[in-house]
N, C-alpha and C positions, 0 to 999 in steps of 0.2 A: 504494500500500500504506500501511496505517496503522502508524506506528512504535509498537511495544509497549514498555511500561516493562520494563526489564531484569528478568527473573526473576519478573515478577508476572503472574499469570493470574486473580487474584481480589483483591478489596479487603477490608481490614479495616474494619469499621464504626466502630471506635474513632477512626480518623483516616484516611479514604480520601483519598489525596493525588494521584490521577490522574483524568482525565476518563474517561467511559464512552461509547464509540462502537462500534456494530456488535458489541456483546458483548465488547469488549476494553477493558482499562484502559491508557490511553495518555498519553504526554507531548504537548506542543505540538510542531509541526514545528520551531520555532526553538529549543526547549529552554528558553525563557523561562518564568518562574514568577511568580505573584502571591502575596505573603505575606499571611497572615491573622493578625490580632492580637486578643487578648482585650480588649474595650473596658473591662472593669473594672480590669484590672491593667496594660494596655499590653504584656503579654508576647506574644512570638511564639508562635502555636499551631502553625503549619505553613505549607505553601504548596500551590498548585494550578497546573496548567498555564495559561499565559497564551496562550490560543488566539485565533484571529481568523476571518476570513471563510472561509479554505480549510478549516479543520477543521469549521466550522459547515456548510459545503456538504457535506462528506463525511458528517456526521451526518444531514443531511437526505436524502441519497441512500441511506444505510443504512436510514432509516425508510421511504422510498418503496419500497425493494426488499423490505422485510419486510411491507409493507402487504397485498399480495394474500393471503398465507398467513394473516396474523392475522385479516383480515376474513372469511376463509373458514372459520375455526373455528366450530364450533357455539357458540352463546351460552353454553351451560352449561360448555363447555371453557374459554372466556375467564373465566367466573365462577369456576371452580375455581382457576385460576392467581391471580386477584386475591385470592381468599379465602386462599390460601396466603401471599401477600404480606402480607395483613393479619395473619395469625397470627404471622408472623416479626416484624413491627413491634411487636406486643403483647409478644412474648417478649423483645424487646430494648429495652423501654421505658426502663429505667433508663440503659442505655448511650447511647441516642439523646438522652435528656433532658440528661444531663450534657454531652454533646457540644454541644448547643444552648446551654446556659448558658455554656460556654466561649467560643463564637464570637459569641453574640448578647448575652449579659449578663443576660438576664431571670432572676428568681429561679427556683431549681430547682423549686419547687412549680408555678409557671406553666409551666415547660418540660415537666414531666410531664403537665400538663393538655393542653398542645398536642399531645403525642404521642398521647394518647388521642383527642383531637379529630380529628387527622389520620387516624389509623387508622380511625375510624368512617366516614369517607368512602370508604375502600377497601372496607370491608365492605358499605356501602350500595350502591355502584355495582356491586360484584360481583353483588348481587341484581338490580339494575336491568338488567343485561345481558340477563337473561332476560325482561324486560318491555317491550321495545321493540316494541309492537304496531303493526300497520298498520290500515288502514281498507278498507272495501268499500262505497263509496257506491252508493246506488240509481241505476241508469242512467237518464239522461234521453234516451238514444238506443235505438232498437230493436236487439235482438240484440247487445248489448254486455255484457261483463263488465268492471267497473272496479275496480281496486285501487290503493291508495296505501300505500307502505311507506317506512320510514325506512332510509337507508343511511349508512354512515360517510363523512365528508367527505374523509378521507385523512390526510395528515401534519398534525399539530397542533404548533405551537410554543408552549411554556409559558414565560413570563417571570415570575419570582417575586421577591418583595421580601425584605428582611432582617428585618422585624419578626416574621413568622411563617414561618420558612424551611422548616418541615416541612409544616404544614397547608395552606399555599397551594399547594404542589406536589401533594400527594395529592388535594386538592379538584379540581384541574384534570386531572391526569394520569389518575386513576382513572376519571373520567367519560369521558375520551377513549378510554382503553383498553377500557372496557366497551362503548362504542359500536362498537368495531372499528377505531378509528383507531390510528395509531402516533404516537409522541411524541418531539420533541426539546425539551429543557429547558435554559434558561440561568438558573441561580440568581444571586442578588446576590453581588457580589465579596466583601462583608463576611461572608457566611454560606454558603459553598459546601459545607461538610462535611456539613451535614444532608441536602442533596439527594444528595450522592454516597453517603452511608450508605444512603439509601433505594434508590438504584440497586443497591448491593451486595446488599441484601435482595431486590430484584426479581430479580436474577440467581440468587440462592439459591432463590427460589420457582419458578424454571423458566420465567420469561417469556423468550421466544426472543430471540436476538441481533437487534439492530436495531429492536426494538419500542419500547424505552424507552432513550433516550440522554440524557446530561447533558454539556453543553459548558461549560467554564469559561474565563474570560478577558475580553477587552475588550468591554464592553457595546455600544458603538456599532457596531463592525464585525460582531459576532456577531448582534445583533438586527437590524442593517441587512440582513444576509443572509437572516434569517428573513423579513423584510418583502418583500424583492425577489424571492426565489426562487419561481418558479411552482409548484414541487413542494409548497410549504407552502400548505395550503388554509384554515387557520384559525390565528389567533393569540389566545391567552388571556393577558392581562396584568393584573397587580396592581401598582399604584404611583401616582405622582402624576398629577394631571390633565394637567399640562403635557406630560409624556412620553407619556401616553396619546394625547393629540391628535396628537403627532408620529408615533406608530406608526400611527394611523388614516390619516394622510396618506400615509405611506410604503407602506402596504398597499393603497392605492387602485389602484395600477398593475396589480396582479394580481387585484383584486376579491376579496380574501380575506374570510372571515367573521371578525369581530373580537368578542371578549368582553372588556370593559374594566371592571375593578373599581378605581375611581379614588378621588379624595379625598373627605373628608367634613368636615362642620362641624355636628355633631349638636346640636340644641337639647334641653335637659332641662328640662321644665316642671313646676313644683310648685304645686298649688293648696292653699288652706288647709284643705280637708276631708280631707286625707290624714294619715296618722300621720307626724309630723315626724321622729322618730328613724329610722323606716324609710326615709323619703325622703333623709335625710342620709347614711345608710349606703349607700344605692343610688347616690347622686350621687358619693360617694367611689370606689365601685367603677367606675362608668361613666367617671369622669374619669381615674383613675390606673392602670387595668389596662394592663399592658405599659409601665409608666412613662409613660403618656400617648401612647405611640407606636403608636396604633391608629386606623384610619380610623373606627371606631365610637365613639371617645372623645367624651364630653360636652364640647363646646367652649364652649357658651353655656348657662349654668345660669340659667333664668328662675324667679324666686320671687315669688309674690304679695305685694303690699305689706303685707298683714295679718300675715304671718309672716316677712317679710323679715329683720329684724334678728335675730330668734331663730334663723332658719336660718343666717345668717352666723356667729353665735357658735358654734353647735353644729358647723357644717361646719368652721370654722377649728380648733376643738378636736380634731375627729376627724383632720384632716389633720396636725396637729402630732404625732399619735401614730404616724404612718407612719414606718417605718424605712427609711433609704436605705443601700445597701451592696452588697457583692459578692453575686452571686446564689447562691453556695454557703454564705453565712453564715446561721445560724439566725435565723428570724424576719424576714428582709428582705422588705419590701414593694415597694420600688422599686430597680431596678438602674441602671446607667449609661445615658446616651443613646449613640447609635451614632456620632455625628460631633461635631466641634467646632462645625460650622455649626448643628447642632440646638441646642446649648447657646446659641450666639449668638442664635438666633431667640427662644428662651425669654426670655433677658435683655432683648432688644429689646422684646418684647411687654410685659414688666413695666415697663420704663423709660417706654415710650410711654404706657402707661395711667396710670401714676402722674403723669407730667407733665401729662396731660390731666384729672386730677381723681379718679382711682380711688384707693381705699384698699387698701394692701397690708397684709393682716392676718397674713401669715407672712413669714418672711425671704426665701425663694427664692434663697439663696446658691448659688454654683456652685464646684465643686472638680474640676478636670480634666473628666471627662465626667459627673460626678455633679451633679445639680441638686436642691436641696431643694425640695419641693413648695411652690408659691406660690399664694396665694389673693388674687384681686383683686375687691374689692367695688365696687359702683356703676359698673360698666362701661357705656359708652355707645357709640352708633354712630360717634362721632368717633375711637374708638380702633382700632388695627390689629387687635387680638385679636378684636374683634367680627366682623370680616370674613374674617380669615385663619385657616387651620388651623394651630394651634400645633405639634402633634405632639410634645408634651412635657408635663411635670407642672406646668402653669400653669392654674388654674381661674378662669374669668370668671363672676362673679355679677351678675345683672341684675334690677332691680326692675320688676314690671309690675302693672297695676291691673285689666285687663279681658281677657276672651277675645279680643275682636277685636284688641286691641293686641298681645297675645302671639303670636297666629297670624300677623299681618302681619309682626311682627319676626322670628319663627322662619323664615318663608318668604323673608325678605329675604337670600337667599344664592344664589350660583351653584351650590352643592352641593345634593344631595338624597338622601343615603344613608340615614340613620337618624334617628329621633327617640325621645325618652323622655317619657312622660306619667304624672304621678302625681296621681290624683284618684279619689274613690270615687263620683262622680256619674255614673250610667250614661248619662244624656242628654248630658252633657259629653263623655264618652268617645266616644260616637257622632259628635258634632259635630266634635270635634277630629281624630279619626282620619280623617274625611273631608276636613278642611280642610288638614291638614299635608301638604306636598308633598315626601314622601320615599318611598323604596322599601320601608322597613321601619319599624315603630313598636312599641316595647315599652311596655306599659301596666302600671304598678305592679310593674315588674320590670326587671332589667337584662339578664340572660342571655336571649337570644332566637335565637341562631344555632345551626345544627347540620345534620347530614346530610339531614334530610327537607325542609328549607325552601329556597325560592329566594332566595339571598343576592344583593342588588344594589340599585342606586339609580337615580335619575332625574336629568335635567339633566346637569350636568358631573361627576356622581359615577359615570357609567359607562353601559355598554350590556350587555344580556344578563343572565343569571342563573347562579349557581353553586350546586350542591346541589339536592336533590330530583329529581323526574323532569325538571324543566326543565334541570337541569345537564347531563344526558346528551344532551338534545335539542339543546343548543348545538353539538354536534359531529356532527350528522346533517343530511342534507337529504332532502327528500321526492321520491320518484319515483312518478309516476302512470303506470299502464298501462291502456290501453283496448283490449280484445281482442274482435274480432268473432267470432261463432259462428253456425253455420247453425241456423236454427229448424227444428223438426220439421215 
């Protein structure tokens, strides 16, 4: 039996402090809890159950038990429930955004944008639930009728990060639910409340017990159970490449389907035929969104030598205007980082680069978890920041002279998630979008992701795609039926 929280049969979305398994809000078997702190102030926000393998196993079993009924619903019935979930998320936008800013630290403006972004995936996949079409190949055999259809894989485990605690869950879970799968989710320990609030709204929407479960607590034991348990047929993970590799290895024993959205080291390439002010503004956005804690962040900003010094001056001036502070304060552009180790990595990248000859054109000072944005000019391959994902507000500017040089340098990475290209030359756009080895490329813009597009990378940036029709297909397998019939 699952131990219920005393007197609680539903959760408040303002601060949901229990896990959600099999349609019930429960404590950990041990009664232990994990405290959650506001990274901006250090204040205690609340706590969630510190669960482990046993509770994860029960969540998986609840999802497996709910799967036959959920997959058996007509697609339009699943779509209607998901649409109701979407409408509740939209209605509670402000509450969800403020909760996110408290636990994640991002500016409230960005948090509101993330709620909108996350809700859009629920609406999109609600519609996609009705579009999972099959095929009817022409038969190569006499008196045969051949069909191919997509079927849900089963229980899907979603493991989500702290930088986008709402959108990364909806992008995964809505696709899996729309396909007819059931879900067990494990949110990051730093930001569990956003996921639990979504579970509370899913409950209000009428999504049946066991279909959507959220387990909080120890990541190693919970995710280890996800990987080892044969009832889990797919794992969708967003996080570091190193952890992603480990999860792929752990999932091999049960031959699970894996969708991995891993690290990035995006090149941002500026040619002299572009509008310089537009390119500078775009580079600031691409580098410092989510305080640089974004796998799409522009980690290497390549600028043609003809405009390099002018770009450095304008970019530095723009960065100095960015405001760092508490996410609830008016006009804040950058919030705190999530960990002290993230601060340490930023400072290490700055020190290492300066020691090896880079120019530091802004201060880059740190105070607790707040890091002033830093700009490093004249970055070279000898520096750590050239090869490593910073995941913080440190910009690396690199001079280049030719297309061949910048393409070779941009592709010199184990990552391949995204790239940004600024030029007005149509032929160059065609050449470079062919040559750049990434899963996504933004040309003369920064914003490129959203519900209708396949988000994902190549090489060590991941496997599979999220969003678009491809996102729902990740949670299906193909079944082929060959039926003989009697000829007249």
